Each structure stands twice: as structure tokens, then as C-alpha cells.
C-alpha positions as CSV (number, residue, x, y, z in Angstrom):
1,X,-11.2,101.7,-42.5
2,X,-10.2,98.5,-44.2
3,X,-8.9,98.2,-47.7
4,X,-10.5,95.5,-49.8
5,X,-9.5,93.5,-52.9
6,X,-11.7,95.7,-55.0
7,X,-9.9,98.9,-54.0
8,X,-6.5,97.3,-54.8
9,X,-7.7,96.1,-58.2
10,X,-9.0,99.5,-59.1
11,X,-5.8,101.3,-58.2
12,X,-3.6,98.9,-60.1
13,X,-5.8,99.1,-63.2
14,X,-5.8,102.9,-63.2
15,X,-2.0,103.4,-63.0
16,X,-1.1,101.2,-66.0
17,X,-2.5,99.5,-69.0
18,X,-1.2,96.2,-67.6
19,X,-4.0,94.2,-66.0
20,X,-3.5,92.7,-62.5
21,X,-4.1,89.0,-62.0
22,X,-5.7,87.5,-58.9
23,X,-4.7,84.1,-57.4
24,X,-6.1,82.4,-54.3
25,X,-4.0,79.9,-52.3
26,X,-5.8,77.5,-50.0
27,X,-3.8,76.4,-46.9
28,X,-4.0,72.9,-45.4
29,X,-5.9,72.5,-42.2
30,X,-9.2,73.4,-40.6
31,X,-10.3,77.0,-40.2
32,X,-13.4,78.6,-38.6
33,X,-13.5,81.4,-41.2
34,X,-11.7,82.5,-44.4
35,X,-8.2,82.6,-42.8
36,X,-7.3,79.5,-44.9
37,X,-7.5,81.6,-48.1
38,X,-4.6,83.7,-49.2
39,X,-5.7,85.9,-52.0
40,X,-2.8,87.6,-53.9
41,X,-2.7,90.2,-56.6
42,X,0.1,90.2,-59.1
43,X,0.8,93.0,-61.5
44,X,3.7,93.8,-63.9
45,X,4.6,96.1,-66.7
46,X,7.5,96.6,-69.2
47,X,8.8,99.1,-71.6
48,X,11.9,100.5,-73.3
49,X,13.6,104.0,-73.4
50,X,16.7,105.0,-75.3
51,X,17.9,101.4,-75.8
52,X,17.3,100.4,-72.2
53,X,14.6,97.8,-71.4
54,X,12.6,98.2,-68.2
55,X,10.2,95.8,-66.4
56,X,8.7,95.9,-62.9
57,X,6.1,94.1,-60.9
58,X,4.4,93.9,-57.5
59,X,2.7,91.1,-55.6
60,X,0.5,91.9,-52.6
61,X,-2.1,90.3,-50.4
62,X,-5.7,91.1,-51.1
63,X,-7.3,90.5,-47.7
64,X,-9.1,93.4,-46.0
65,X,-6.9,95.1,-43.5
66,X,-6.2,98.4,-41.8
67,X,-2.4,98.0,-42.2
68,X,-1.7,98.8,-45.8
69,X,2.0,98.2,-45.4
70,X,1.4,94.6,-44.5
71,X,-0.1,93.9,-47.9
72,X,3.1,94.0,-49.9
73,X,4.7,90.6,-50.5
74,X,7.3,91.5,-53.1
75,X,8.3,94.4,-55.4
76,X,10.8,93.9,-58.2
77,X,12.3,95.8,-61.1
78,X,14.7,94.9,-63.9
79,X,16.8,96.9,-66.4
80,X,18.7,95.5,-69.4
81,X,20.9,97.1,-72.0
82,X,23.7,96.2,-74.5
83,X,27.0,97.8,-73.3
84,X,29.9,97.5,-75.7
85,X,29.0,94.0,-77.0
86,X,27.9,92.9,-73.6
87,X,24.2,92.1,-72.7
88,X,23.9,93.4,-69.2
89,X,20.9,93.1,-66.9
90,X,20.3,93.9,-63.3
91,X,17.2,92.8,-61.3
92,X,16.3,93.8,-57.7
93,X,13.5,92.5,-55.5
94,X,12.2,93.8,-52.2
95,X,10.5,91.3,-49.9
96,X,7.5,92.4,-47.9
97,X,7.5,95.8,-46.4
98,X,11.2,95.8,-45.7
99,X,12.6,98.5,-47.9
100,X,16.1,98.6,-46.4
101,X,17.6,95.8,-48.5
102,X,17.0,94.0,-51.8
103,X,17.9,90.7,-53.4
104,X,19.8,91.4,-56.6
105,X,20.8,89.4,-59.7
106,X,23.3,90.7,-62.3
107,X,23.9,89.0,-65.6
108,X,26.5,90.0,-68.2
109,X,26.9,88.0,-71.5
110,X,29.2,88.4,-74.4
111,X,28.0,86.1,-77.1
112,X,31.0,86.8,-79.4
113,X,33.5,85.9,-76.7
114,X,31.3,83.1,-75.3
115,X,31.5,84.6,-71.8
116,X,28.7,85.0,-69.3
117,X,28.7,86.1,-65.7
118,X,25.8,85.6,-63.2
119,X,25.9,87.2,-59.7
120,X,23.5,86.9,-56.9
121,X,23.4,88.7,-53.5
122,X,21.7,91.1,-51.2
123,X,22.3,94.8,-51.5
124,X,21.3,98.0,-49.8
125,X,22.4,101.6,-49.9
126,X,25.5,100.6,-47.8
127,X,27.9,97.8,-48.5
128,X,26.9,94.3,-47.4
129,X,28.6,90.9,-47.4
130,X,27.1,87.7,-48.5
131,X,28.7,84.3,-49.2
132,X,32.2,85.8,-48.9
133,X,31.3,88.4,-51.5
134,X,30.9,92.2,-51.0
135,X,28.1,94.1,-52.9
136,X,27.8,97.9,-52.9
137,X,25.1,100.0,-54.4
138,X,25.9,103.7,-54.6
139,X,23.4,106.1,-56.2
140,X,24.9,109.5,-56.9
141,X,23.4,112.8,-57.8
142,X,25.0,116.2,-58.7
143,X,22.7,119.0,-57.6
144,X,24.5,121.6,-59.7
145,X,24.4,119.7,-63.1
146,X,21.3,117.7,-62.2
147,X,23.1,114.6,-63.4
148,X,22.8,111.3,-61.6
149,X,24.1,107.7,-61.9
150,X,24.3,104.5,-60.0
151,X,27.5,102.6,-59.3
152,X,27.0,98.9,-58.6
153,X,30.1,96.9,-57.5
154,X,30.6,93.3,-56.6
155,X,33.8,91.7,-55.3
156,X,34.7,88.2,-54.3
157,X,38.1,86.6,-53.9
158,X,40.4,88.0,-56.7
159,X,37.6,89.3,-59.0
160,X,35.6,92.5,-58.8
161,X,33.0,93.9,-61.2
162,X,31.8,97.5,-61.3
163,X,28.9,98.8,-63.3
164,X,28.3,102.5,-63.7
165,X,25.1,103.6,-65.3
166,X,23.6,107.0,-66.1
167,X,21.0,108.2,-68.6
168,X,23.6,108.9,-71.2
169,X,26.4,106.4,-70.6
170,X,27.0,103.0,-69.1
171,X,30.3,101.1,-68.4
172,X,31.4,97.9,-66.9
173,X,34.9,97.2,-65.4
174,X,36.0,93.6,-64.6
175,X,39.2,93.5,-62.4
176,X,41.3,90.4,-61.9
177,X,44.0,90.2,-59.2
178,X,46.4,88.0,-61.1
179,X,48.8,87.7,-58.2
180,X,49.9,89.7,-55.2
181,X,51.7,92.2,-57.4
182,X,49.6,92.5,-60.5
183,X,46.0,93.5,-61.3
184,X,44.4,93.8,-64.7
185,X,41.2,95.9,-65.2
186,X,39.5,96.2,-68.7
187,X,36.7,98.7,-69.1
188,X,34.0,98.8,-71.8
189,X,31.5,101.7,-72.2
190,X,28.3,102.0,-74.1
191,X,29.8,104.9,-76.1
192,X,32.3,102.5,-77.7
193,X,35.2,103.6,-75.6
194,X,37.4,101.0,-73.9
195,X,40.5,100.9,-71.8
196,X,42.8,98.4,-70.1
197,X,44.5,99.2,-66.8
198,X,47.5,97.3,-65.4
199,X,48.5,98.0,-61.8
200,X,51.9,96.7,-60.6
201,X,52.6,96.8,-56.9
202,X,56.2,96.9,-55.5
203,X,55.2,97.1,-51.8
204,X,55.7,99.9,-49.3
205,X,53.1,102.2,-51.1
206,X,55.1,101.9,-54.3
207,X,53.2,101.0,-57.5
208,X,53.0,101.7,-61.2
209,X,49.7,101.9,-63.0
210,X,49.6,101.9,-66.8
211,X,46.3,102.7,-68.6
212,X,45.9,102.2,-72.3
213,X,43.0,103.8,-74.2
214,X,43.1,102.7,-77.8
215,X,43.4,105.6,-80.3
216,X,43.5,108.1,-77.4
217,X,46.4,107.8,-74.9
218,X,48.7,105.8,-72.7
219,X,49.0,107.0,-69.1
220,X,51.6,105.8,-66.6
221,X,51.2,106.8,-63.0
222,X,54.1,106.0,-60.5
223,X,53.2,106.3,-56.9
224,X,56.0,106.2,-54.3
225,X,54.7,107.1,-50.9
226,X,53.8,110.8,-50.9
227,X,55.2,111.3,-54.4
228,X,53.2,110.7,-57.6
229,X,54.5,111.1,-61.1
230,X,52.3,111.0,-64.2
231,X,53.3,110.5,-67.8
232,X,50.5,110.9,-70.4
233,X,51.2,110.1,-74.0
234,X,48.4,111.0,-76.5
235,X,48.3,108.6,-79.5
236,X,46.6,108.5,-82.8
237,X,46.6,104.9,-83.9
238,X,50.2,104.0,-83.5
239,X,51.5,107.6,-83.8
240,X,52.6,109.4,-80.6
241,X,51.4,113.0,-80.8
242,X,53.0,114.4,-77.7
243,X,54.0,113.8,-74.1
244,X,52.8,115.4,-70.8
245,X,54.6,114.9,-67.5
246,X,53.5,115.9,-64.1
247,X,55.0,115.4,-60.6
248,X,53.3,116.1,-57.3
249,X,53.9,115.4,-53.6
250,X,51.2,115.2,-50.8
251,X,52.1,117.3,-47.8
252,X,50.3,116.8,-44.5
253,X,49.9,119.8,-42.2
């Protein structure tokens, strides 16, 4: 049984209020039949939920065929949201019937600071490398709490960006390897929380990581091989409200 253009139009019209559009491309050359025509159906929709904008679309061939999987030309989706003063959007597109990888674009803009970041690459459920960059998409789901999120990370040279997004909270971390010993990582969340992490490496598995959370705490972690010491200082504005110290050692059996 072959699927025709009329069947595809009926399906797309029934699943959404958005109406599909039909375009026909004529190829150059001489043809004995209608092989020179390339009818294509394009359909897209958009919406918004809890401050997050969504849009999606599909493009597929409309020629009669018994192989439904061969009809898909591209499928894309895009999500955008304001995260702590940053306008963040991510777009993914699947080409053809290959669902193992996707072309992605990530944009982050802070108009007040006049900063914008645009990233392009190819991603899948595992880490991939493209143009000397590494992109990882990691969907996570907790069966017990029924909570899920997606961690999208990008790293190239001395800069890495990690976006974590769930239904209730989103955050973005931009890390800069200043030199061989120092790395700075500010984080901004949609809840309004923010933090700055400074990691200082002394070599031989010896490092000190200081994390400042405004109006919350200052945490200092000193790692020296198997030993780790933590000093956590809760703060209220500029007032220190206490000090917590912990020391542990990893023991291998």
C-alpha cells in the first residue's frame, strides 16, 4: 500500500491547528514520468508554557511510496527562555530518517552586559566532537521522584558552557580556563540564584576550589590526593553566621 500526498496532508491537518504547506520543486533534465517533480510538505507549530517558548516543524516528501521512513527530510524543534538576565535558546534538527544525531544551535544573549554567544555543532545521546569542540547531550530521569532534566555541555579550547534545564529550574555555567592553574566558573539560574567558582590547581592532585554564593555561603574545598577538607561559611549579606568544617579521606580496598 502506497501513501499519497492526500494522506499526509490529512494527518498533519488533524494533529494541529497549524496548516501544512505544499511546495513542488522541478529538477533540471529530461524525465519520462514525474520523477523530475519533488513535492514537499512543510508544517510547523509554536507555543509557550510556563515562560518557555516552543516551536517545531517537519519537512517531508509527498511522493507515493511504500517506505514511510524515506519521506522524512528534516524534523526540528526549538526552545527559548530567559535565564537570569540571559536570553537562551537551543535548536535541534534531524536530517532525513537518521535519528541517531542532530545538528544543534545554541544562542545565549545578555543585552545588559552586551554579550552574546552562538554555538553550532552536531550532537547525539553520546559525546561527539566537531571542529575541535566537544558537545554532550545528557537527558536524565529519576524514576523515584519522576523528575527529569537535560544537561547540554559544549567545550572548546579554554571555554566550556553547560546548560541544565528541567521543568522547574534552568541554569547556565560558563567556565574559563584562565591559565594552567586557574579556572573561573560563574553560574546563573532562572530562580535568581548565582554563584562563582574559582579553582586553583597546585599540581599532583592538589587543588583548592572556592565557591561564593551571594547572601548564602562561601565554601572552600581543599583536595590533596586522597584527603579532602571542606570549610563552609554561611553568610547573610556581609555577616558571617557560622562555620562548618569537614575532613575526609578516600580509602581503597
